[in-house]
N, C-alpha and C positions, 0 to 999 in steps of 0.2 A: 131301464134307460140307462145307458152309459155312453159317455163321450171320451174318446182318447185322441189327444193331438201329439203327433211325433215329429220331432225336430232334431237337427243335429249337424255337425260340420261335414259328414259324408253323406250325400244325397243318396247313393246307392245303398247304404246300410239303413237309412231312414225308410226307403222303399221298401226293403225286405222285411223290416219290422212291421210295416203297415200290412203287408200280405200276409205275415205270420199271424198277426192279430185278428184278421179277418177270418183265416182258417180256424183259428181257436174259437171265435164266436160262432162260426157255423156248426163245428163239430161234425157229427154224423148226420146231420140234416141236409135237406136238399138245396144245394148251393144256388141252382138257377132260380129258385123261388124266393129265397131269402136275400141274396146279395144284389146290390145295384152299385156299380162303380162308375164314377165320373172322372174322367182322365181326357187330357188334351184340351180342345177348345170347347168348353162347356159353360153354361150360364148359371151363376150362383142361385139365383132365383128358382131355377128349375131343379137345382139339387136339393135345396131346402124344402121346396113343395113336395118332392118325392119322399123326403124324410118325414113329412107330415101326413102322408097317405098311409092308411092303415093296411097292414100285411094281408096278402090273400093265400089262403091255404097253410099258412104258417102263423105261429104265435108272434113272431118277431120280424122286423125288417133290419138289415144292415146296410148302411150307406158308407161308401168308401169315396172320399174326395181327395184327389191327387193335385199336388202343385199349388196349393192355396195361397202361398206366400206371393205368387205371381199376380194375384188379383188387386185391384185398386181399392181405395178407401170406401166407395159406395157399396162394392160387393162385400167387402170385409163387415160393414155395418149390417148388411142383410144377414150374414152368417150370425153375428153377434146377437141380432134380434132373434133369431131362431134359438140360440143357445140360452136365452133368458127363460125359455119355457118349452124345452123339447118334450116330445110325446113319450109316454112310457113304453111303447111298443118298438121304438127304434133305438138301435145302437149305432153311433156315428164314430167313424175312425178317419181322422183327418191326417193328411201328409202335408205338413208345413214345408219340409225341406230345410235348408240352411238359412242363415240369417236370423236376425232378432224376431221373436213372434210380436205381433202387433199388441200394443197395450190394451186395445179394445177387445181383442180375443181373449187375451190373459184374463181381463176382468169378467168376461162373460163365462169362461171356463170356470173361474171360481165360483160364481153364482150358481151355476148348475152342477157343481161338484165333479167337474171333469178332471181328468189326468193328463198331465203334460210329461211326455217321456222322451228322454234322449237316449238312444240305444248306443252311442258311441262309448268306447272304453274310458275308463277314468284315467287321470293323468298321474296321480300319486302311485308310486310304485307298489306298495301293498295291495291297495284297491285294485290296481290294474292287474296284478297276478291273479288275485281272487276271481276277477271278472273273467279272464281267460280261463281259469280253471272251471268256472262254471259253463262256459261256452263249450269247452271240450267234453265235460261230463254230459251235457244236453245232446251232443252229437254221438255219444257212446264211445268215446276213445278213452283209453287209458294210456297216458304218458307218464313216464318217471320225471323226477324233479329236473335233472339236466336238460331232458328233451322239452319240457315246458318252457324253461329259461331260453334254450336256443330258439324255439318257435317264437316267442314273444319278441326276442331281439331281431330275429330275421324278418318277420312280417311287418314289424313296426306298426306304421299307421294303415297298412293295407289289409284291413280287417276282413273285407269283403273276399280275399282269397281264401279263407279259412275254410268256406263251406266246400269248395272244389276239392281242397286239399284234404279235407276230412273224409269226403267220399271216396277218394282214391286210397287213402290209409285204411279206411274200413274195408274196402274190397280186397286189399292186399293182405292185411293182418287180421281182419275179423275183430274178435274180442281180446287178442293177445296184447300183452303189455309191450309198449313201443318205447325204445331208448333212442339215444342220439344216433347211434349207427344206423338204425332202421329208419329213422326220420330224415336224415341229411340227403339221401338221394332224390327225395320228392319236393324239396324246398324251392328249386328254381331260383330266380333272381331275388336279391334283398329288396324288401319293401321299403316304403317311405317312411320318414322319421318326423319328429316334432321339430318345428323351427328353431326353438330354443336349444335344442341339442347342439347345433352349430355354434351359437354364441356362448353357451356353456364351456364347449371345448376351448374356444377362443379365449375366454376370459381365465380360464385355469392354465393357460399356457400349454395346452394339450394339443399340439399340431395334427398328430395322428387321429384323435377322435375328432377334431373339427373337420379335417378333410374327408373322413368317412361320412360324417353327417351331411356335408356339402354335396358329395356325390350321390348320396341317396336322395337328397332333395331335387337335384337336377335330373337324375335317372328316373328312379322309381315315382318320385313326386312331381316329375315333369315340370320343375320350375326353370325358368330362363334365367341364365345368370344375372340379367338386370333386375329381376325380381329379388333375387338374393342380395344384390347390391343394395336395393332399397331397404331390405330388412337390416342389413348391417349399418346403413346410414341412420336409420331410425334408432338402432340401438346405441350408436355413439352420439347422436344428437341427445339422447335421455342423459347419458353421462356428462355430456358438455354442459348441461344445465347445472350440475354439481361444481363446475369450475368457478367458484366464487373466492372473495378475498380469504375467508377462513373456511377450512373444511367443515361442512355443517354437521350438526347432529342428525340422529335419525328422524326426529320430529321435522326439522328443517328440510331434510331431504325428501320426505313424503310430500310436502309442499312444493318443492321445487320440480319433482318428477312427475307429480300428479298420480301417485300410487301409494297404496297403505301396506303396512306390515312386511311380508317377506319380500315382496318385489322391490320395494324401497331400500330394504336392508341389503338385498343382493346387489342393487345398483351402487349404493354407498360403498360397499366392500370392494366392488370392482374398481370404483373410481379412486379409492384411497391406495389400492395397489398400482394402478396405472398412472395416476396423477394427471393434471391438466396437460402437461407436455406430451404424455402418452396418448391422450385423447386427440391432440392437435396433430400429432404424427400419424394417427390412424385415419384422420380425414385427409391427409395428403396421400396415404396409400390408396384410398378410395377414389380419390381424384384421378390418380394416375391409372388405376385399373380401369376406370370408367373410360378414359381415353383409349386404352388398349382394345377395350371391348368393342369400341366403336371404329376399330381399324388403323389406329395410329401406328401400330407396330407390325400388323399382320400376323400376330400370335394366335393360336387355336383359343377358343373361349376357355376350354378345360385347363390349359396352361396358365392362363391369365388369373382363373379363379384359384388354382392351386398355389400360385405364387403369393397372390394376395392373402389368402387364409394362413399359409405358413408365416407370413411376415406379421400379421396381425397377432397371431399366437405367440409369435417371438417377443412382441413388445410386453405382453404378460409374462412370458417365460424368463425374461431378464429380470423382471421385478421379483419373481418368485425365488429365483437363485439368490438374490441380495437378501431376502429376509431370514 
């Protein structure tokens, strides 16, 4: 008996990981006899009942349940009850998808010794590179260091593009070592990026980096400019909480912004550079851009966002030059 729950921010990546786990569990046995997959509009009680049914002509059963996060409380209670005593002959693979996993399900998984797996790449640079190298190795590709760095930067958060790209590279180069020159013609458009790449670029006064991040968010990430505006408003709202009579200590900053450790330290460092006047000016720029996006000037959305981000980065750039 084994239970695996897959979750993460990228639904496609989670779905592929579930399919990979099912194939791994089936191995070279008869898929049609071993596997029962529940997807679309299905009844939770029916899925758990199937999981309790002994296998026919095989030693084990494999139950795959898709989009479980869409179920309500009552159905999740049914699943949790099953997980409290699953049969030895059934392996269950659960696709939760994005969003926080229900506390009821988390507790039930701990009780039965189930595994919770997030197939998304790590966010820390070193761990992220190791993750990508592991994926490339598993796909049978050999890239030199500059090519790996280019691939990571270019694809960004669009990890799901790796499979198709790998198949193309494999069919073209086979087992040959791939360098940047061989890789570049196959990359296509730049992928999505992390939302904080935008604010990091702005906070460091690096307009070029911030503009690149914004364009990747809007193009590959398909974010609407108003979504990015909301992100920026949230960013400066957090900084505004630090605009008190005396510049707070780190401990005070943690309490004010509601974050611990690195996140609070980063916000405090940015506020000390920008100052309260800079934060207030940022809100003025955001308000003006919001009107422009809603048609007050007739400017193209891309132009409005480029001007806004360049001006926000300049606020930090002026401070950086003074230090």
